[in-house]
C-alpha positions, 0 to 999 in steps of 0.5 A, spaced: 471 457 494 472 453 487 478 449 486 479 454 480 478 460 485 483 457 489 488 456 484 487 463 482 488 466 489 495 463 489 497 464 482 495 472 484 500 471 490 506 467 486 505 473 481 505 479 488 511 475 489 514 475 482 511 483 481 516 484 487 521 481 484 521 485 478 517 489 477 509 489 475 512 490 467 516 486 468 514 480 469 512 475 463 507 471 464 513 465 462 516 467 468 510 465 472 508 459 468 516 457 470 514 459 478 507 455 477 508 449 474 504 452 470 503 453 463 503 459 459 496 457 456 493 455 463 496 461 465 491 465 461 486 460 461 485 465 469 486 472 466 487 474 457 492 478 457 498 481 461 494 488 462 489 483 465 493 480 471 497 486 473 490 489 474 489 483 479 496 483 481 494 490 484 486 488 486 489 482 491 495 486 493 489 491 495 485 486 500 491 484 503 493 491 504 485 492 506 486 486 510 493 488 514 493 496 515 484 498 514 480 493 518 486 494 524 485 502 524 477 501 523 477 496 530 480 502 533 477 507 537 476 515 532 480 519 533 488 518 534 487 512 537 485 511 531 490 513 526 497 510 530 494 504 528 493 507 522 499 509 522 503 503 525 498 498 520 502 501 514 508 500 517 508 493 519 506 492 512 512 498 510 517 493 514 513 484 512 515 485 504 521 482 503 523 483 496 522 489 493 518 492 499 510 496 498 509 494 489 504 499 490 511 504 491 514 501 487 508 500 481 508 509 483 514 509 480 515 505 474 507 506 472 508 514 474 509 514 466 505 509 463 498 511 462 494 506 461 488 502 465 495 498 471 495 506 471 489 508 471 488 503 476 493 504 482 491 512 481 485 509 484 487 506 490 493 511 492 488 516 492 483 511 496 489 510 500 490 518 501 482 519 501 482 513 508 488 517 511 483 524 511 478 521 513 482 516 518 485 525 520 478 528 520 475 523 526 482 527 530 478 532 529 470 531 531 473 528 537 477 535 539 484 532 539 486 536 532 485 542 531 477 544 527 481 548 522 486 542 520 486 541 512 486 534 512 489 533 504 494 537 506 494 532 512 494 525 508 499 529 503 503 528 508 502 523 512 503 520 506 509 523 504 513 519 511 511 513 508 513 514 503 520 516 505 520 511 510 522 507 504 526 510 502 530 509 507 530 503 508 529 500 502 534 504 499 538 507 503 539 502 509 539 508 514 538 503 519 534 509 524 530 508 518 523 506 523 526 511 528 526 517 525 518 515 521 517 513 528 520 521 530 516 523 523 510 521 525 508 525 533 512 530 529 505 530 526 501 529 531 503 534 536 502 540 528 494 538 528 493 538 535 490 544 538 493 549 541 496 548 548 
């Protein structure tokens, strides 16, 4: 990795942390300059605009998400075992966020009514995540662990809903039982999707 690439990665890591605290739209180049010790013109040399920086923050976060959540799941055996790793890795991802929680969740509320390239990038990421959940659930169907008529899109919707509810309960409500509740809800979802006894 070149020095320029290392600098860019360091900027994105810091920018992601700032965006988690103040939001993608709330973050300014001036704030980022203060946090990185770089000049505004130095930052603009790496990112042509604030919008370009926001899109790169989402891309950077997606890469980390794939490394920490998706790849571990793909290494697990197909079926429910893979789905469990995917879910557990997501919970670990969510719990590890110190300030602001999951950037994707925060940005979803922030950008839902703001059309443009940043929202479009986030929508692609969210659709890819739902497709990933549905695909992994589909392996449980093909392995005979889930029933053949399972609506995979509905399953993905419900699992995604659990992750959003967990973020809300743990971060906003500070529910001390949030972790237990999301695991119980996941087990209920798995049971409902399973083959009839």
